[in-house]
C-alpha positions as CSV (number, residue, x, y, z in Angstrom):
1,M,94.6,109.4,117.3
2,G,91.1,108.6,117.6
3,A,91.0,108.9,121.4
4,Q,92.4,112.4,121.3
5,L,90.5,113.9,118.6
6,K,86.7,114.2,119.5
7,F,83.8,115.0,117.4
8,E,80.3,116.4,118.4
9,P,77.1,114.5,118.1
10,A,75.7,115.2,114.6
11,K,72.3,117.1,114.0
12,T,69.9,114.4,113.1
13,R,68.1,116.2,110.1
14,R,71.5,116.8,108.4
15,A,73.8,114.2,109.9
16,F,75.6,113.4,106.5
17,D,76.6,117.1,105.9
18,D,77.4,117.8,109.6
19,I,80.0,115.2,109.5
20,I,81.5,116.2,106.4
21,D,81.6,119.9,107.7
22,Q,83.2,118.8,111.1
23,V,86.0,117.2,109.3
24,R,86.6,120.0,107.0
25,G,86.5,122.3,110.0
26,R,89.2,120.4,111.7
27,L,91.3,120.3,108.7
28,Q,91.0,124.1,108.4
29,S,91.8,124.6,112.1
30,G,94.9,122.3,111.8
31,E,93.5,119.6,114.3
32,L,93.7,117.3,111.5
33,R,96.7,117.2,109.2
34,P,97.8,115.3,106.1
35,G,98.4,111.6,106.5
36,E,96.5,111.4,110.0
37,K,94.1,108.6,110.6
38,L,90.5,109.3,111.5
39,P,88.7,107.4,114.1
40,S,87.2,104.0,113.2
41,E,83.7,103.7,111.8
42,R,82.4,102.6,115.1
43,E,84.4,105.2,117.1
44,F,83.1,107.9,114.7
45,A,79.5,106.7,114.9
46,E,79.6,106.6,118.7
47,Q,81.0,110.1,119.0
48,L,78.6,111.5,116.5
49,G,75.6,109.7,117.5
50,V,74.8,108.2,114.1
51,S,74.7,104.9,112.5
52,R,77.9,103.4,110.9
53,N,76.2,103.5,107.5
54,T,75.8,107.3,107.7
55,V,79.6,107.5,108.8
56,R,80.5,105.3,105.9
57,E,78.7,107.4,103.3
58,A,80.1,110.7,104.6
59,L,83.5,109.2,104.4
60,R,82.9,108.2,100.8
61,M,81.9,111.7,99.9
62,L,85.1,113.0,101.5
63,E,87.1,110.5,99.5
64,I,85.4,111.8,96.4
65,S,86.2,115.2,97.3
66,G,90.0,114.4,97.7
67,L,90.1,115.2,101.4
68,V,90.1,111.6,102.7
69,T,91.9,108.3,101.4
70,L,90.2,105.2,102.5
71,K,92.5,102.0,102.8
72,K,91.5,98.5,103.2
73,G,93.1,95.7,105.2
74,H,94.4,95.3,108.9
75,T,96.1,98.7,108.9
76,G,93.3,100.4,106.8
77,G,90.9,103.1,107.8
78,A,90.2,106.6,106.8
79,F,93.3,108.9,106.4
80,V,93.5,112.7,105.7
81,A,94.9,112.8,102.0
82,D,98.7,113.8,101.9
83,S,97.8,116.4,99.2
84,T,94.6,118.0,98.1
85,S,95.8,120.1,95.3
86,E,94.7,117.9,92.5
87,A,91.0,117.7,94.0
88,V,90.9,121.5,94.4
89,A,92.1,121.9,90.8
90,R,89.6,119.3,89.6
91,G,86.9,121.1,91.5
92,I,87.8,124.5,89.8
93,Q,88.0,122.8,86.5
94,D,84.4,121.2,87.0
95,G,83.2,124.7,87.9
96,M,84.7,126.2,84.7
97,T,83.0,123.5,82.7
98,L,79.7,124.8,83.9
99,T,80.6,128.4,83.1
100,Q,80.1,130.3,79.9
101,Y,83.4,131.9,78.7
102,S,85.1,132.7,75.4
103,L,88.5,131.6,74.0
104,S,89.7,135.2,74.9
105,D,88.6,134.7,78.5
106,L,90.8,131.6,78.7
107,T,93.8,133.4,77.0
108,E,93.5,136.3,79.4
109,A,93.3,134.1,82.6
110,R,96.4,132.2,81.5
111,I,98.2,135.2,80.8
112,G,97.4,136.6,84.2
113,V,98.3,133.6,86.2
114,E,101.3,132.6,84.1
115,S,102.7,136.2,84.2
116,L,102.9,135.7,88.0
117,I,104.4,132.3,87.7
118,I,107.1,133.6,85.2
119,E,108.0,136.4,87.7
120,K,108.4,133.9,90.6
121,V,110.4,131.6,88.3
122,C,112.8,134.3,87.5
123,E,113.3,135.0,91.1
124,R,113.5,131.4,92.6
125,A,114.2,128.8,90.0
126,T,117.5,127.0,90.0
127,E,119.8,126.2,87.0
128,S,118.9,122.6,87.2
129,E,115.2,123.4,87.0
130,F,115.9,125.4,83.8
131,D,118.1,122.4,82.5
132,A,114.8,120.1,83.2
133,L,112.6,122.6,81.2
134,E,115.0,122.4,78.4
135,E,115.1,118.7,78.5
136,V,111.3,118.7,78.1
137,V,111.7,121.0,75.0
138,Q,114.1,118.7,73.5
139,R,112.0,115.7,74.1
140,T,109.0,117.6,72.6
141,A,111.0,118.5,69.4
142,A,111.8,114.7,68.8
143,I,108.1,113.8,68.7
144,D,106.6,113.6,65.2
145,A,103.2,115.6,65.6
146,A,102.0,113.8,62.5
147,T,102.0,110.5,63.9
148,H,102.1,111.0,67.8
149,W,100.1,114.3,68.2
150,R,98.6,113.4,71.5
151,D,101.9,112.3,73.0
152,K,103.4,115.7,71.9
153,M,100.5,117.4,73.5
154,K,101.0,115.8,76.8
155,V,104.7,116.7,76.8
156,H,103.8,120.4,76.1
157,L,101.5,120.2,79.2
158,E,104.5,118.9,81.1
159,F,106.5,121.8,80.3
160,H,104.0,124.2,81.7
161,Q,103.6,122.0,84.9
162,K,107.4,122.0,85.5
163,L,107.5,125.6,84.8
164,T,104.9,126.2,87.6
165,D,106.8,123.8,89.9
166,A,109.8,126.1,89.5
167,A,107.7,129.1,91.0
168,H,107.8,127.2,94.3
169,N,104.1,128.4,95.2
170,P,101.6,125.5,95.6
171,I,98.8,127.9,95.4
172,L,99.8,129.0,91.9
173,S,100.0,125.2,91.0
174,I,96.5,124.8,92.0
175,L,95.2,127.8,90.0
176,I,97.0,127.1,86.7
177,Q,96.1,123.3,86.7
178,P,92.4,123.7,85.5
179,L,93.5,126.4,83.0
180,L,96.1,124.2,81.4
181,E,93.7,121.2,81.4
182,L,91.2,123.3,79.6
183,T,93.8,124.4,77.0
184,H,95.0,121.0,76.6
185,D,91.6,119.5,75.8
186,L,90.9,122.4,73.4
187,T,94.0,122.0,71.6
188,L,93.4,118.3,71.1
189,R,89.9,119.0,69.6
190,V,91.4,121.4,67.2
191,G,93.9,118.9,66.0
192,P,97.4,118.9,64.6
193,Y,98.9,121.8,62.8
194,A,101.8,122.1,60.3
195,E,103.5,125.1,61.8
196,D,105.4,124.0,64.7
197,Y,106.1,127.5,66.2
198,I,105.9,126.3,69.9
199,I,109.5,124.7,70.0
200,E,111.1,128.0,68.8
201,S,108.9,129.9,71.2
202,R,109.8,127.6,74.1
203,Y,113.5,128.2,73.4
204,R,113.0,132.0,73.2
205,L,111.2,131.8,76.7
206,L,113.9,129.6,78.2
207,D,116.5,132.1,77.2
208,A,114.6,134.9,78.8
209,L,114.2,132.7,82.0
210,R,117.6,131.9,82.4
211,K,118.7,135.6,82.0
212,R,115.9,136.3,84.9
213,D,114.2,138.6,82.5
214,A,110.6,138.5,83.4
215,V,109.5,141.1,81.0
216,A,110.9,139.4,78.0
217,A,109.7,135.9,79.2
218,T,106.2,137.3,79.7
219,A,106.1,139.0,76.4
220,E,107.1,135.6,74.7
221,L,104.3,133.9,76.7
222,E,101.8,136.5,75.5
223,W,103.0,136.1,71.9
224,Y,102.8,132.1,72.2
225,L,99.1,132.2,73.8
226,S,97.9,134.8,71.0
227,K,99.1,132.4,68.4
228,L,97.4,129.6,70.2
229,Q,94.1,131.4,70.3
230,N,94.4,132.3,66.6
231,R,94.9,128.5,66.2
232,W,91.5,127.7,68.0
233,V,89.5,130.3,66.2
234,E,90.6,128.8,62.8
235,G,90.3,125.3,63.8
236,V,87.0,125.1,65.9
237,T,84.2,124.3,63.6
238,P,80.4,124.8,64.2
239,T,80.2,121.0,65.2
240,Q,83.3,121.4,67.3
241,S,82.4,124.4,69.0
242,A,84.4,126.1,71.9
243,P,83.0,127.3,75.0
244,A,80.7,130.1,74.4
């Protein structure tokens, strides 16, 4: 791999950024693919005309960004990550953290993205995937929110992740993940609630999905998220403020 893939000498004044840009460029062009090994530090440094320390730091930044995996040992080295979806979702979430938004903004965004997810689930999901969603709901219902609140919320999150998987669109999976994480974190901050309306809503949603009725399923989603937003508004205090 190292002998075939060639890199240009890095620009001296911005060698660090140039190395990263070249790797990203080859990923975008398809010259580098998931799982492929990059040249060794020595080969990289010779091709790029920089020190091995510069190469090492660039690779560390690529690892932090989720594009590269660094492995130690005899068969180690720098490898293109098998999947960057989590890194992309994390980057989007970091950007949202620095963005001023309201509770209604978050709800509106979720309805927009999940409505499309539901449409594709109704078109593409298998009966076994619907069964898997129902198993998650059953598992959620069995958890006592009073004593295992955080566990219950994790399983709620799992439901939405499986729902997105059933749409069979990796881009939608990337887009919804940071929205789900923000919703999850905010719900945990608000704390437990006595009315467990979510389980009933989940079964109504599942019924609509099994019937391939995207209109009814989307309406149920909107009802549920509206209830959730009201819960946020009631539960967030001045010392526990939501995003502005």
